C-alpha positions in Angstrom: 24.2 -7.3 5.7 20.7 -8.7 6.7 18.4 -6.7 8.7 16.0 -8.0 10.7 13.9 -7.4 14.1 10.8 -6.9 15.8 8.7 -3.9 15.2 6.3 -2.4 17.8 3.4 -0.5 16.4 3.1 3.1 18.2 -0.5 3.0 17.0 -1.4 -0.8 17.7 -5.0 -1.1 17.1 -5.1 0.2 13.2 -2.6 -3.1 13.2 -4.1 -6.6 12.1 -3.2 -9.2 13.9 -1.2 -9.5 17.0 1.1 -6.6 17.7 3.5 -8.4 19.9 4.6 -10.6 16.9 5.4 -7.7 13.5 9.0 -8.9 12.3 10.6 -7.3 9.5 13.0 -9.2 6.9 15.0 -5.7 5.7 15.0 -2.0 6.0 12.7 -1.1 3.2 10.1 -3.8 5.4 10.9 -1.6 9.0 10.7 2.1 6.3 7.0 0.8 5.2 6.3 -0.6 8.9 6.9 2.5 10.0 5.2 5.0 6.9 1.7 2.6 7.8 1.7 2.8 11.5 2.4 6.7 11.5 0.5 7.5 8.4 -3.1 8.6 8.9 -4.5 7.9 5.4 -3.8 4.4 6.6 -6.7 3.0 8.1 -5.6 -0.5 8.9 -2.4 -2.5 8.0 -0.7 -6.2 8.5 2.4 -7.3 8.0 2.3 -11.2 6.5 -1.2 -11.7 7.9 -3.1 -12.2 4.6 -2.7 -16.1 3.3 -3.2 -16.1 -0.7 -3.6 -20.7 -1.3 -2.7 -21.4 -4.9 -1.2 -24.4 -6.9 2.3 -24.6 -8.2 2.8 -25.0 -11.6 6.4 -26.3 -10.6 5.2 -29.2 -8.2 1.0 -29.2 -9.1 0.4 -29.1 -4.9 -1.4 -26.5 -2.4 1.0 -24.1 -1.2 0.5 -20.6 0.5 2.1 -17.4 0.1 2.2 -14.7 3.0 2.1 -11.3 1.5 4.3 -8.7 3.1 2.0 -5.8 3.5 -2.1 -5.3 3.5 -3.2 -2.2 3.9 -6.3 -0.8 3.9 -6.3 3.8 2.9 -8.7 5.7 3.5 -9.3 7.7 0.1 -9.7 11.3 -0.3 -13.6 10.5 -2.1 -14.0 9.4 1.7 -14.3 5.6 0.5 -11.4 2.9 1.8 -9.1 1.1 -0.5 -7.5 -2.0 0.2 -3.8 -3.2 -1.3 -1.7 -6.4 -1.0 2.2 -5.1 -1.1 5.2 -7.0 -1.7 8.6 -5.0 -1.6 11.6 -6.3 -3.5 14.5 -4.8 -4.5 14.8 -3.7 -8.2 16.8 -6.2 -10.0 14.0 -8.6 -8.2 11.2 -7.0 -10.5 12.5 -8.1 -13.6 11.3 -10.9 -15.7 13.1 -13.6 -16.1 14.6 -14.5 -19.8 11.9 -16.6 -21.5 14.0 -18.7 -24.1 17.4 -19.0 -22.1 20.5 -20.5 -24.2 20.8 -23.0 -20.9 18.1 -24.0 -18.7 20.4 -23.5 -15.3 19.7 -23.8 -11.7 19.6 -19.9 -11.7 17.5 -19.3 -14.8 14.9 -21.7 -12.6 14.8 -20.0 -9.4 14.5 -16.4 -11.1 11.4 -17.9 -12.8 10.5 -19.7 -9.2 10.4 -16.5 -7.5 
Protein backbone atom coordinates (compact mmCIF):
# COMPACT_ATOMS: atom_id res chain seq x y z
CA UNK A 1 0.00 0.00 0.00
CA UNK A 2 1.39 3.37 -0.98
CA UNK A 3 1.10 6.18 1.49
CA UNK A 4 1.29 9.64 -0.11
CA UNK A 5 -0.06 13.04 0.69
CA UNK A 6 0.60 16.66 1.56
CA UNK A 7 1.95 17.72 4.91
CA UNK A 8 1.06 21.10 6.38
CA UNK A 9 3.81 22.22 8.80
CA UNK A 10 2.67 23.45 12.21
CA UNK A 11 5.78 25.70 12.29
CA UNK A 12 5.98 26.98 8.69
CA UNK A 13 8.78 29.43 9.57
CA UNK A 14 11.11 26.45 10.16
CA UNK A 15 10.41 25.02 6.70
CA UNK A 16 12.88 25.91 3.93
CA UNK A 17 10.80 26.26 0.78
CA UNK A 18 7.09 26.60 0.13
CA UNK A 19 5.26 25.22 3.21
CA UNK A 20 2.08 24.73 1.17
CA UNK A 21 3.81 22.25 -1.18
CA UNK A 22 5.29 19.68 1.22
CA UNK A 23 4.70 16.16 -0.17
CA UNK A 24 5.47 12.85 1.52
CA UNK A 25 5.80 9.56 -0.36
CA UNK A 26 5.79 7.12 2.55
CA UNK A 27 4.64 6.87 6.14
CA UNK A 28 8.30 7.00 7.20
CA UNK A 29 8.75 10.34 5.45
CA UNK A 30 5.57 11.63 7.14
CA UNK A 31 6.88 10.58 10.57
CA UNK A 32 10.20 12.30 9.89
CA UNK A 33 8.38 15.49 8.82
CA UNK A 34 6.39 15.52 12.06
CA UNK A 35 9.65 14.97 14.01
CA UNK A 36 11.36 17.90 12.23
CA UNK A 37 8.34 20.14 12.65
CA UNK A 38 7.88 19.48 16.38
CA UNK A 39 11.50 19.12 17.56
CA UNK A 40 12.87 22.33 19.10
CA UNK A 41 16.46 21.36 18.21
CA UNK A 42 15.59 21.36 14.48
CA UNK A 43 16.16 24.98 13.47
CA UNK A 44 15.33 24.54 9.78
CA UNK A 45 14.21 21.69 7.54
CA UNK A 46 13.12 21.01 3.99
CA UNK A 47 11.81 18.11 1.92
CA UNK A 48 13.36 17.66 -1.55
CA UNK A 49 14.41 21.32 -1.55
CA UNK A 50 18.13 20.72 -2.22
CA UNK A 51 19.42 19.79 -5.70
CA UNK A 52 22.64 17.79 -6.09
CA UNK A 53 23.88 17.70 -9.70
CA UNK A 54 25.90 14.62 -10.71
CA UNK A 55 27.23 12.85 -13.80
CA UNK A 56 25.82 9.34 -14.12
CA UNK A 57 28.37 6.57 -14.66
CA UNK A 58 25.65 4.68 -16.56
CA UNK A 59 24.99 7.12 -19.39
CA UNK A 60 27.62 9.86 -18.85
CA UNK A 61 24.91 12.54 -18.71
CA UNK A 62 24.28 15.15 -16.04
CA UNK A 63 21.36 14.38 -13.71
CA UNK A 64 19.83 16.00 -10.63
CA UNK A 65 19.38 14.24 -7.30
CA UNK A 66 16.90 15.50 -4.70
CA UNK A 67 17.70 14.17 -1.19
CA UNK A 68 14.57 13.43 0.85
CA UNK A 69 15.41 15.90 3.62
CA UNK A 70 17.66 18.76 4.59
CA UNK A 71 17.79 19.61 8.29
CA UNK A 72 19.73 22.12 10.37
CA UNK A 73 20.10 21.09 14.02
CA UNK A 74 21.12 23.17 17.01
CA UNK A 75 23.94 21.39 18.86
CA UNK A 76 24.35 21.29 22.64
CA UNK A 77 27.62 23.23 22.17
CA UNK A 78 25.63 26.10 20.67
CA UNK A 79 26.70 25.48 17.09
CA UNK A 80 24.56 24.34 14.20
CA UNK A 81 25.00 21.20 12.06
CA UNK A 82 23.45 20.56 8.66
CA UNK A 83 22.41 17.13 7.36
CA UNK A 84 21.08 15.63 4.13
CA UNK A 85 18.89 12.62 4.92
CA UNK A 86 17.53 9.87 2.69
CA UNK A 87 14.66 7.83 4.18
CA UNK A 88 14.75 4.22 2.90
CA UNK A 89 13.57 0.81 4.11
CA UNK A 90 16.31 -1.53 5.34
CA UNK A 91 16.18 -3.83 2.30
CA UNK A 92 17.17 -0.91 0.05
CA UNK A 93 20.22 -0.12 2.19
CA UNK A 94 22.10 -3.34 1.47
CA UNK A 95 24.89 -3.28 -1.10
CA UNK A 96 24.18 -5.32 -4.23
CA UNK A 97 26.34 -8.36 -5.00
CA UNK A 98 29.51 -7.07 -6.68
CA UNK A 99 30.07 -10.04 -8.99
CA UNK A 100 26.83 -11.91 -9.64
CA UNK A 101 26.66 -15.13 -11.65
CA UNK A 102 24.33 -13.34 -14.11
CA UNK A 103 23.94 -9.64 -14.64
CA UNK A 104 20.16 -9.51 -14.74
CA UNK A 105 17.92 -6.48 -15.14
CA UNK A 106 17.11 -6.77 -11.42
CA UNK A 107 20.84 -6.66 -10.57
CA UNK A 108 21.41 -3.58 -12.76
CA UNK A 109 18.47 -1.84 -11.07
CA UNK A 110 19.87 -2.65 -7.60
CA UNK A 111 23.28 -1.28 -8.60
CA UNK A 112 21.74 1.91 -10.03
CA UNK A 113 19.60 2.61 -6.97
